[in-house]
Steps between C-alpha positions, in 0.01 A plus 500: 500500500852628521355855519351428828700608815302259714567192281868582459514506871337151516762367252765585749381223730679167491225292673170615651198354664193711404152557603206488268519854377866504422467146371307625192805708407749224557273251308528748201875540542530115516306469179743752342792284616640723782402261785420140550262371771624250747235418754378823660811692376603672178873472414670743264632363171800633308283673240601867446227759484485706176609864488261752663235601245258789512397590860148515382494128472649452842218728628256228424636303793613785715190712469227247445572130584737542805270759673205275455690201645587718796138601566553845365287693233650562152416765240695410194575770241378479138856418385519212753170352386608524129844352571334210680278414212782545238680206649222275380488617143661191354263273679195714405600489139544116523154464661328721246608302200340189651159664500431518126320767301200676649323834471460629852690421824450602850809530726332434842758678715803666348717454817719315571570358149440784269325333213400756229647567152675164460152345514395724209809424315468132528121462474395805284242580767382839634555493872339637813721524809314486836686579818406672828814708506442836336868531441493250225257714298693830534859393485555159340330525144754721336781302630323176382443623158869605447644166587300267285753247347263374216303708263134559599208618286456878463134441585602353836252611763602504877260609767570538868239419767572590862338260729446137571350237266168507691466874422530457130165558317417194289359705220778750461723288265297203422625156554880460502675225306717436803586617837864475630559468873863502614653433844206649694169436651206565264158354505509237215123456511458873432769482224294215330197739498685761297727276282472192278837370628673554831881437522684504833875561438746401751885555477715221645842465640679807630275739299200334658631543848578866424145551360354335800683737745408804298129392496499439870674843569242682284209322666372343176350195629558114494700408204409132472702205376564361152222253526178407320464502121853571377499678170876541484795425734871504489781578753424868508129535411168348594174597329178346635171499314263623770199531270 
């Protein structure tokens, strides 16, 4: 957040009344403790922002989220996409260990959450990553394999499919043990046709607000609430069994 020039400018405001677009950013900043909401205004707290980190992280806001809120187009770089998903690594690992052992998992949409090798590490599963963005296939896999925090089987199989869930041939991989949908709109009915279990993962708190903004900016569809058959929930993470 501190790497964003735009958000650093917002942090200089003592008190502000905002419209719906900027309200999403101030809601996130309030969740992080930099503002408190009083009626229709946000008032700055005394919390000091951290030192400026990598500009790549700031580019997530400056090149992707803010242009979308301003009604402009955005074409994020590979590095920006990877930096965005790297922020969620701890929550991905936390979610993956809740799923149990299984042989074959479909990640139904790599963006915005970035589930991949932590699923294999936690569940022992081979994984198929489905996403409509070709950049995922050509640029992310080497980085993903380098940053695994837990040992994975040398027989680990990772396949990439470019497209949407409705384009995936039902007979190509057989029935998946589970499909993971995270912070994006995916047809759960179609997911149930290709997988024995369907899990919808939603991050909560500040991470959830950030993931919502990112999904909206990338046009990934309606995220949905943490509601229904709750498989696991804490202050940071919600997993819904959508089977």
